[in-house]
C-alpha positions in Angstrom: 14.1 7.0 -9.2 13.4 3.3 -9.0 16.7 2.3 -7.5 15.6 0.4 -4.4 14.3 -2.5 -6.3 13.9 -2.9 -10.1 11.7 -6.0 -10.0 8.5 -4.2 -8.9 8.6 -1.6 -11.6 9.6 -4.2 -14.1 6.7 -6.4 -13.2 4.4 -3.3 -13.3 5.7 -2.5 -16.8 5.0 -6.0 -17.9 1.4 -5.5 -17.0 1.3 -2.2 -18.8 2.8 -3.7 -22.0 0.5 -6.6 -22.1 -2.6 -4.5 -21.3 -3.2 -6.4 -18.0 -3.1 -3.1 -16.1 -4.1 0.4 -17.0 -1.5 3.1 -16.6 -3.4 4.4 -13.6 -4.3 1.1 -11.9 -3.0 0.1 -8.5 0.8 -0.6 -8.6 1.9 -4.2 -8.8 4.5 -5.3 -6.3 6.5 -8.5 -6.1 7.1 -10.1 -2.7 10.6 -8.7 -2.3 9.6 -5.1 -3.0 8.7 -2.8 -0.1 5.3 -1.3 -0.7 5.5 2.4 -1.2 3.4 4.7 1.1 0.5 6.3 -0.7 -0.8 9.8 -0.1 -4.5 8.9 -0.3 -6.8 6.0 0.0 -8.9 4.6 -2.9 -12.0 6.4 -1.9 -10.2 9.8 -1.9 -8.7 8.9 -5.3 -12.2 8.5 -6.7 -13.9 11.3 -5.0 -11.2 13.9 -5.6 -11.2 12.9 -9.3 -7.5 12.1 -9.5 -8.1 10.1 -12.7 -9.6 13.2 -14.2 -6.6 15.2 -13.1 -4.3 12.7 -14.7 -6.4 13.0 -17.9 -5.5 16.7 -18.3 -2.0 16.4 -16.9 -0.7 13.3 -18.7 0.9 14.0 -22.1 3.8 11.7 -21.5 5.3 9.8 -24.5 6.6 6.7 -22.8 5.1 4.0 -20.6 7.8 4.6 -17.9 6.7 8.3 -18.1 3.1 7.4 -17.4 4.2 5.1 -14.5 6.5 7.9 -13.1 3.6 10.4 -13.2 1.2 8.0 -11.6 3.6 7.2 -8.8 4.3 10.9 -8.2 0.6 11.8 -8.0 -0.4 8.9 -5.7 2.8 8.6 -3.7 4.3 10.6 -0.9 5.9 13.9 -1.8 9.6 14.4 -2.0 11.4 16.9 0.2 10.8 20.6 -0.4 14.3 21.1 -1.8 13.7 18.4 -4.4 10.4 20.0 -5.4 12.2 23.4 -5.8 14.8 21.7 -8.0 12.0 20.4 -10.2 10.5 23.9 -10.4 13.8 25.4 -11.5 14.0 22.8 -14.3 10.5 23.8 -15.4 11.6 27.5 -15.5 14.6 26.4 -17.7 12.3 24.6 -20.1 10.0 27.6 -20.3 12.9 29.8 -21.2 14.7 27.4 -23.5 12.5 26.2 -26.3 15.4 24.6 -28.2 16.1 22.4 -25.2 12.4 21.6 -24.8 12.2 20.6 -28.4 15.3 18.4 -28.2 14.0 16.6 -25.1 10.7 16.1 -26.8 12.4 14.5 -29.8 14.5 12.3 -27.5 11.3 11.1 -25.7 9.4 10.4 -29.0 12.3 8.3 -30.3 12.6 6.4 -27.0 8.8 5.7 -27.1 9.2 4.0 -30.4 11.8 1.5 -29.1 10.5 1.2 -25.5 8.0 -1.6 -26.0 10.6 -3.8 -27.7 12.8 -3.4 -24.7 10.1 -4.5 -22.2 9.0 -7.3 -24.5 12.5 -8.7 -24.5 12.6 -8.5 -20.7 9.6 -10.7 -20.3 9.2 -12.6 -23.5 8.9 -16.4 -23.9 9.7 -18.0 -27.3 7.6 -20.7 -28.8 9.8 -21.6 -31.9 8.6 -21.4 -35.5 6.1 -24.1 -35.0 4.5 -22.2 -32.0 2.2 -19.3 -32.0 2.2 -15.7 -30.8 0.2 -14.6 -27.7 0.8 -10.9 -27.0 -1.2 -11.1 -23.8 1.4 -13.4 -22.4 4.3 -11.9 -24.3 4.8 -15.2 -26.1 6.5 -14.8 -29.5 6.8 -17.2 -32.4 10.5 -17.8 -33.1 13.6 -18.2 -31.0 14.2 -14.7 -29.6 16.9 -13.4 -31.8 14.7 -10.7 -33.4 13.4 -9.6 -30.0 16.9 -9.4 -28.7 18.1 -7.2 -31.6 15.1 -4.9 -31.3 15.1 -4.7 -27.5 18.7 -3.9 -27.1 18.4 -0.6 -29.0 16.5 1.5 -26.5 19.0 2.2 -23.7 22.3 2.5 -25.6 20.8 4.7 -28.2 19.0 6.8 -25.5 22.4 7.3 -23.8 24.0 8.3 -27.0 21.1 10.7 -27.9 21.3 12.3 -24.4 24.9 13.1 -25.0 23.9 15.3 -28.0 21.3 17.4 -26.1 21.9 21.1 -25.7 23.6 22.1 -22.4 21.4 22.1 -19.4 21.7 24.5 -16.4 19.3 23.4 -13.6 20.5 20.8 -11.1 17.5 18.6 -11.7 18.0 18.3 -15.5 21.7 18.0 -15.1 21.2 15.0 -12.8 18.7 13.3 -15.2 20.8 13.9 -18.3 24.0 12.8 -16.6 22.2 9.5 -15.6 21.3 8.9 -19.2 24.7 9.8 -20.6 26.7 7.9 -18.0 24.8 4.7 -18.7 26.9 4.4 -21.9 29.9 3.4 -19.7 28.0 0.9 -17.6 28.5 -2.9 -17.9 24.8 -3.3 -18.8 25.1 -1.0 -21.8 28.2 -2.9 -23.0 26.2 -6.2 -22.7 23.4 -4.7 -24.7 25.8 -3.4 -27.4 27.6 -6.8 -27.5 29.4 -8.9 -28.0 28.5 -11.1 -25.0 30.5 -14.1 -23.9 29.7 -17.1 -21.7 32.6 -18.0 -19.5 33.1 -20.1 -16.4 32.4 -16.9 -14.5 29.1 -16.2 -16.1 28.2 -13.6 -18.8 31.0 -11.2 -19.7 31.6 -8.2 -21.9 34.5 -8.4 -24.3 36.6 -6.3 -21.9 35.7 -8.5 -18.9 36.5 -11.7 -20.8 40.0 -10.6 -21.9 42.0 -13.6 -22.9 39.9 -16.2 -21.0 38.1 -18.9 -22.9 34.5 -18.3 -23.6 31.6 -18.8 -26.0 30.6 -15.8 -28.0 26.8 -15.1 -28.4 25.8 -14.7 -32.0 22.1 -13.6 -32.2 21.0 -15.9 -35.0 20.7 -19.5 -36.1 23.8 -19.4 -38.2 26.8 -20.4 -36.1 29.8 -20.7 -38.6 31.8 -23.4 -36.8 28.7 -25.6 -36.0 27.4 -25.1 -39.6 30.7 -26.2 -41.0 30.9 -29.3 -38.7 27.4 -30.4 -39.6 28.1 -29.8 -43.3 31.2 -32.0 -43.2 29.3 -34.8 -41.4 26.5 -34.6 -43.9 28.9 -34.6 -46.9 31.3 -37.3 -45.8 29.2 -39.7 -43.8 27.7 -41.4 -46.9 31.2 -42.1 -48.2 31.8 -44.5 -45.4 29.3 -46.9 -47.0 29.0 -48.6 -50.4 27.4 -46.1 -52.8 24.6 -48.5 -53.6 23.8 -48.8 -49.9 24.0 -45.1 -49.3 21.7 -44.3 -52.2 19.0 -46.9 -51.4 18.9 -46.4 -47.6 17.8 -43.5 -45.3 21.3 -42.2 -45.3 20.3 -39.7 -47.9 18.0 -38.1 -45.2 21.0 -37.5 -42.9 21.3 -33.7 -43.7 17.6 -33.3 -42.7 18.2 -35.3 -39.5 21.2 -33.2 -38.6 19.2 -30.0 -39.3 16.5 -31.3 -37.0 19.1 -31.8 -34.3 21.0 -28.5 -35.0 18.1 -26.0 -34.7 16.7 -27.1 -31.3 20.2 -27.6 -29.9 21.4 -24.2 -30.9 18.3 -22.3 -30.0 17.9 -24.0 -26.6 21.5 -23.3 -25.8 21.2 -19.6 -26.8 18.0 -19.1 -24.8 19.1 -20.8 -21.6 22.7 -19.4 -21.8 22.2 -15.9 -23.2 18.7 -14.7 -23.9 16.8 -15.5 -20.7 19.8 -14.7 -18.4 20.3 -11.4 -20.1 16.6 -10.5 -19.8 16.7 -11.3 -16.1 19.9 -9.4 -15.6 18.4 -6.2 -17.2 15.0 -6.6 -15.5 16.7 -6.7 -12.0 19.6 -4.3 -12.6 19.8 -1.1 -10.6 21.7 0.6 -13.4 18.9 0.0 -16.0 16.3 1.0 -13.3 18.2 4.3 -12.9 18.3 5.1 -16.5 14.6 4.1 -17.0 13.8 6.3 -13.9 15.6 9.2 -15.4 13.7 8.7 -18.7 10.4 8.6 -16.9 11.2 11.8 -14.9 12.2 13.7 -18.0 8.9 12.6 -19.6 7.0 13.6 -16.5 8.7 17.0 -16.5 7.8 17.8 -20.1 4.2 16.7 -19.4 4.2 19.4 -16.6 5.5 22.0 -19.0 2.9 21.2 -21.6 0.2 21.3 -19.0 1.3 24.8 -18.0 1.5 25.9 -21.6 -2.0 24.6 -22.5 -3.9 26.0 -19.5 -6.4 28.6 -20.4 -5.4 31.2 -17.8 -2.5 32.0 -15.5 -0.4 29.2 -13.9 2.4 29.6 -11.4 5.0 27.5 -9.6 3.9 27.8 -6.0 6.0 28.3 -2.9 6.3 24.9 -1.3 7.8 24.2 2.1 7.9 21.8 5.0 6.1 22.7 8.2 5.1 21.1 11.6 1.4 21.6 10.6 -0.2 22.0 7.2 -0.8 25.5 5.9 -2.2 26.6 2.5 -2.9 30.0 1.0 -4.3 30.4 -2.5 -5.3 33.5 -4.3 -7.2 33.4 -7.6 -7.3 29.6 -7.5 -9.0 27.8 -10.4 -9.8 24.1 -10.7 -7.0 22.2 -12.5 -9.4 20.2 -14.6 -12.4 22.4 -15.3 -10.4 25.6 -15.7 -8.0 24.1 -18.2 -10.2 24.9 -21.2 -12.5 27.5 -19.6 -10.9 31.0 -19.3 -14.1 32.2 -17.5 -13.8 29.7 -14.7 -14.5 31.7 -11.4 -11.4 31.9 -9.3 -11.4 31.8 -5.5 -9.2 32.6 -2.5 -8.7 30.2 0.4 -6.5 30.4 3.5 -5.9 27.4 5.7 -3.4 28.7 8.2 -4.3 30.1 11.6 -7.5 28.1 12.1 -7.6 24.3 11.8 -11.2 23.9 10.8 -12.9 25.6 7.8 -16.6 25.5 7.2 -17.8 25.6 3.5 -21.5 26.4 3.3 -24.0 27.5 0.6 -26.8 26.5 -1.7 -26.8 23.3 -3.7 -24.9 23.7 -7.0 -23.0 26.7 -5.6 -19.6 25.1 -6.1 -18.7 23.9 -2.6 -17.5 20.5 -3.7 -15.7 22.0 -6.7 -13.8 24.3 -4.3 -12.7 21.4 -2.1 -11.6 19.4 -5.1 -9.7 22.4 -6.4 -7.8 22.6 -3.1 -6.9 18.9 -3.0 -5.9 18.9 -6.7 -3.8 22.0 -6.3 -2.1 20.5 -3.2 -1.2 17.4 -5.2 0.1 19.4 -8.2 2.2 21.7 -6.0 4.0 18.9 -4.2 4.9 16.9 -7.3 6.6 20.1 -8.6 4.0 21.0 -11.2 2.3 24.3 -12.2 -0.9 25.2 -10.4 -3.7 27.4 -11.8 -3.7 30.4 -9.4 -2.5 34.0 -9.1 -0.6 33.2 -5.9 0.0 30.0 -4.0 1.9 29.1 -0.9 1.5 25.7 0.9 3.3 23.1 3.0 3.8 19.5 2.1 1.1 17.1 3.3 1.6 13.5 4.3 -1.9 12.5 3.5 -5.1 13.7 1.8 -8.4 12.2 2.9 -11.8 13.0 1.4 -15.0 11.6 2.9 -18.4 11.8 1.2 -21.8 10.4 2.3 -21.9 6.7 1.9 -24.5 4.0 1.3 -24.1 0.9 3.4 -24.3 -2.6 1.9 -26.4 -5.5 2.9 -23.3 -7.0 4.6 -22.9 -4.0 6.8 -23.9 -4.6 10.4 -24.0 -1.0 11.6 -26.3 0.8 9.1 -25.5 4.0 7.2 -24.5 6.0 10.3 -22.1 3.3 11.4 -20.7 2.8 7.9 -19.8 6.5 7.6 -18.5 6.6 11.2 -16.1 3.8 10.5 -14.7 5.7 7.5 -14.4 8.8 9.6 -12.6 6.9 12.3 -10.2 5.3 9.7 -9.4 8.8 8.4 -8.9 10.2 11.9 -6.5 7.4 12.9 -4.3 8.1 9.8 -4.4 11.9 10.2 -1.4 13.9 11.4 -0.9 17.6 11.8 0.4 17.6 8.2 -2.7 16.0 6.7 -5.4 17.6 4.6 -8.9 16.3 5.4 -12.2 17.1 3.5 -15.4 16.0 5.1 -18.6 16.3 3.0 -21.2 16.4 5.7 -20.9 14.4 8.9 -22.9 11.8 10.9 -25.6 11.2 8.3 -28.3 8.6 9.0 -29.3 9.6 12.6 -31.5 12.2 14.3 -30.8 15.8 14.0 -29.8 16.2 17.7 -27.5 13.2 17.5 -26.0 14.4 14.2 -25.1 17.8 15.7 -23.6 16.3 18.9 -21.6 13.6 17.0 -20.4 16.2 14.5 -19.1 18.5 17.3 -17.3 15.6 18.9 -15.6 14.6 15.6 -14.6 18.2 14.7 -13.2 18.8 18.1 -11.0 15.8 17.7 -9.7 16.9 14.3 -9.2 20.4 15.6 -7.0 19.1 18.4 -5.0 17.0 16.0 -4.0 20.3 14.3 -4.4 19.3 10.7 -6.3 21.2 8.0 -9.9 20.1 8.0 -12.6 21.4 5.6 -16.2 20.6 6.3 -18.8 21.0 3.5 -22.2 21.3 5.3 -25.7 22.6 5.2 -25.8 22.4 9.0 -25.5 26.1 9.8 -26.2 25.4 13.5 -23.0 23.4 13.6 -21.0 26.2 12.0 -22.7 28.8 14.4 -21.6 26.6 17.4 -17.9 27.1 16.4 -18.3 30.7 15.4 -19.6 31.6 18.8 -16.5 30.0 20.3 -14.2 31.9 18.0 -13.0 28.7 16.3 -12.8 28.2 12.6 -12.9 29.9 9.2 -16.3 30.3 7.5 -16.8 30.6 3.8 -20.1 30.7 1.9 -21.2 30.8 -1.7 -21.7 34.4 -2.8 -25.1 35.3 -4.2 -25.9 38.4 -6.2 -29.6 39.0 -6.3 -30.9 35.5 -6.9 -27.8 34.3 -8.9 -25.1 32.1 -7.4 -21.7 33.6 -8.2 -19.6 30.5 -7.4 -17.2 33.0 -5.7 -16.8 32.3 -1.9 -17.0 35.0 0.7 -16.9 35.2 4.4 -19.9 34.0 6.3 -22.3 31.1 7.0 -25.1 30.3 4.5 -28.5 29.4 5.8 -30.1 28.6 2.5 -29.9 25.5 0.3 -31.9 26.3 -2.9 -33.2 22.8 -2.8 -36.3 23.9 -4.6 -34.2 25.2 -7.5 -32.4 21.9 -7.8 -35.7 20.1 -7.8 -37.0 22.4 -10.5 -33.9 21.9 -12.6 -34.4 18.1 -12.3 -38.1 18.4 -12.8 -39.2 16.8 -9.6 -41.0 19.6 -7.6 -44.3 19.1 -5.9 -46.1 20.3 -9.0 -44.1 17.9 -11.2 -45.0 15.0 -8.8 -48.7 15.9 -9.0 -48.5 15.9 -12.8 -46.8 12.5 -12.8 -49.4 11.1 -10.5 -52.2 12.3 -12.7 -50.6 10.8 -15.7 -50.2 7.5 -14.0 -53.8 7.6 -12.8 -55.0 8.2 -16.3 -53.0 5.3 -17.6 -54.3 2.9 -15.0 -51.0 2.6 -13.1 -52.3 4.3 -10.0 -55.6 3.3 -8.5 -57.9 6.0 -7.2 -57.9 6.3 -3.3 -60.7 4.4 -1.5 -63.8 6.4 -0.6 
C-alpha cells in the first residue's frame, strides 16, 4: 500500500484526473518521495508488449485501481508469502460469487465519487466571476460544492465495506479491515464534519471539546455574520436625516456590505478550512492506506475477471523465492493472444538446470511469441494473477530485460554494433542470478567471425552470472558451439512436412524460411524483376548502357 509517502501517489492521481498522464505512463514523483525500483527498463516495457498485457488485464473500475495495477506490473515483486496470500484471495472470490458481486458493487459506487475526491484535493477556486479550467482543476465558485462532493468517497466507502459479506482469506481480511477501520480515524471525522478552527489548528468536534473555536459551515450563509450585516444595513441610515439618507449613496450601503461580505467570508473559508483540509488529506498516511486498499481490491477483481474471461485453462502458479531464477511451464499460452483464441498453440519450457536457452527456427515460427509468453507469464505470476498454462512453477525475479536488434541514430558515435553492445552491457551490469534476460540475436552489425566470437564472450558472461538467459537466434553455429560443450537448452520450432507447427521441440534449427517470408511480403527475386520491368516501361528506370 502507499503508506511510505502519500504525496507521490496524490500528485500522480492529479495527473490522471486532469488527463496530463495516461494510466500507464511513467510514474510521477515529488522530490521527497523515494523512487520505487522498477522491474524492467523502458525498452523491455515496449518490446515485451506490457501495454498490450495491461489492455487485456485491466478491467479496474477506479483510477487508484489502475494506478495500483500499473505499479504492480512495473514494480518489484512482493515476497512469495504475500503473493500466496493474494492467490488465496482469488480462490475465495472464485468460490464466493456473492462476495465478488458485493465487492464489484462497492468498486462501482466508489468510482462514481472518486474523481470528486481527487478534484477537491487539488482544486483551485476562481470565484463566480472566474472560469473553469478542468486541465488545471480550476473551478468557478468558492469550493463549497467541491468540498461537499469530495467528502463523500472515503466515509461512505468505509461504511459500505462494513456491510460486505464475511471474508475468509487473510489478504481480503486485511483490505476490508483497512476500509472499515477508516471510519474511526481522525481524517474520516474531519470529512464527515463538523470541523473547527482553534488555536491548535483544525479539530474534530471531539477534539475541540469545550475550547473556543470557529465552526466551518460549507456555504456562503453564516447566520451570525448575516445577522450583523443586516443590522448594519438596516440601522445605519437612521443615524442620518431621512432626506440626506434618501438622496445620498447611503441607499447603496447593503450592496457595499455584500461586496465586502462575500470575498471576506470565502477567502477566510478557503485559507482556513478548504485548502488546509485538502492538503491534510492529500498527505495523510491514513487516507493513503484506505486508497491503497481500494486500489488493491480493484486490482484483485481485475485479476479474477481476467481468469474468468480467458479462452482456455488458467491456473494460480507455484511461486517461490530462490537463489537463482528457475521457471517451468507446461501448456503455456500467450496471455494476450490466447485470451480470445482457444486454438492458440501451447508450449512447454523449462529454465532450471541450464542457464542459457537457445531458441531457433524459421521466420514466423513463433520464437519471439514464445519469449514474450515467458516474460508476460513471469510478470503475471509474481503479481499474484492467474496465468494461462496447464502447470506453472517459477521463482521471483528482480529484473526482466529484453534486447532486440537496434538501429543507431546520427548522434551515435559507435555505429550499430556499438549501440547494441552498449545496451547489452547495460543489461549485463543490472543482471543478477535472479534476473530473466531475453536476447534477440547478438552482435549485429559486424562480420560473421566477429559476431560469433563476441556472442560467445557475452553468453559466457551471462552463463557465469547464473541468471536465466534466452537467446533467439538463426546462428546455428553458435548454438552448436555450446551443445558440443554440453551447455545449454536447445528448443526449435517444430515442422510437420512443410508446415510450421508453432510448437517447440528439442533441437537446433538450421533453416530460416526467408524465401517464404519474402514470398508472403511479395518481394522475391521474381517480384523484384517484375517491379524493375514496370519501372522501365514507365520511364522510371533507364536501360543499362551498351
